[in-house]
C-alpha positions as CSV (number, residue, x, y, z in Angstrom):
1,I,89.9,209.0,-112.7
2,Q,90.0,212.7,-113.6
3,S,92.9,212.2,-116.0
4,F,91.1,209.3,-117.7
5,L,88.0,211.5,-118.0
6,E,89.9,214.4,-119.5
7,Q,91.5,212.0,-122.0
8,F,88.2,210.4,-122.8
9,L,86.4,213.7,-123.4
10,T,89.2,214.9,-125.7
11,M,88.9,211.7,-127.8
12,Y,85.1,211.8,-127.6
13,Q,85.1,215.4,-128.9
14,E,87.5,214.5,-131.8
15,G,85.3,211.4,-132.6
16,N,88.1,209.2,-133.9
17,L,86.4,205.8,-133.6
18,D,89.6,203.8,-134.1
19,Q,91.1,205.5,-131.0
20,L,87.8,205.3,-129.1
21,R,87.7,201.5,-129.5
22,Y,90.5,201.4,-126.9
23,L,88.5,203.4,-124.4
24,M,84.9,202.3,-124.8
25,A,82.8,199.2,-125.5
26,I,80.6,200.9,-128.1
27,P,82.6,203.7,-129.7
28,E,80.9,207.0,-130.5
29,G,82.0,210.6,-130.7
30,L,81.2,214.1,-131.8
31,N,83.3,214.2,-135.0
32,N,84.9,217.5,-133.9
33,Q,81.6,219.3,-134.4
34,Y,81.3,220.5,-130.8
35,E,83.6,222.0,-128.2
36,I,83.2,220.3,-124.8
37,Y,83.5,222.2,-121.5
38,L,83.5,220.1,-118.3
39,D,81.4,221.7,-115.6
40,R,81.9,219.0,-113.0
41,F,81.7,215.3,-112.3
42,D,80.8,213.1,-109.4
43,A,82.4,209.7,-108.9
44,Y,81.1,206.8,-106.8
45,G,81.5,203.0,-106.8
46,T,84.9,201.3,-106.4
47,L,88.3,202.1,-107.9
48,E,88.0,199.0,-110.0
49,K,84.5,199.8,-111.2
50,P,83.8,203.5,-110.8
51,V,80.6,205.2,-111.9
52,L,80.8,208.8,-113.1
53,E,78.1,211.4,-113.4
54,V,79.6,214.0,-115.8
55,F,78.1,217.5,-116.4
56,L,79.1,219.2,-119.6
57,L,78.4,222.2,-121.8
58,L,78.6,221.5,-125.5
59,R,78.9,224.3,-128.0
60,Q,78.5,223.7,-131.7
61,K,81.7,224.9,-133.5
62,D,81.4,228.1,-135.5
63,T,78.1,229.0,-133.8
64,S,76.8,230.3,-130.5
65,I,74.5,227.3,-130.1
66,S,75.2,225.4,-126.9
67,Y,73.4,223.0,-124.5
68,K,74.0,221.2,-121.3
69,Q,74.6,217.4,-121.4
70,Q,74.8,214.9,-118.6
71,M,76.7,211.6,-119.1
72,H,76.5,208.5,-117.0
73,L,79.7,206.5,-117.4
74,E,80.1,203.0,-116.0
75,L,83.8,202.2,-116.0
76,E,85.8,199.1,-115.4
77,T,89.6,198.4,-115.4
78,R,91.2,196.4,-118.2
79,D,94.9,195.8,-118.2
80,G,95.2,198.3,-115.5
81,K,93.4,201.1,-117.4
82,Y,89.9,202.5,-117.2
83,F,87.4,201.5,-119.9
84,V,83.9,202.8,-120.6
85,E,81.6,199.8,-120.4
86,T,78.4,201.8,-120.5
87,L,77.6,205.4,-121.6
88,N,74.2,207.0,-121.2
89,Q,73.5,210.6,-122.1
90,V,70.8,213.1,-121.1
91,I,70.5,216.5,-122.9
92,N,69.2,219.2,-120.7
């Protein structure tokens, strides 16, 4: 799960929607405007359908503006790989 999360966050940060289509139901990203720092994550549910609570720090590139963000990811397995079925975000 952790390696999928790291891959997902890298692609989410870059914001390449063509690539994100392979990882999530409704592709969205940050268009490389922010740097993402993973604080921590909690996983629960099953291995086939894990749920992740992800705590991030986002910093706008070329500035000192940053904020905390929490993501709620509901995953499922497709063809033996994790896929983001639902993504909800809370900005703290």
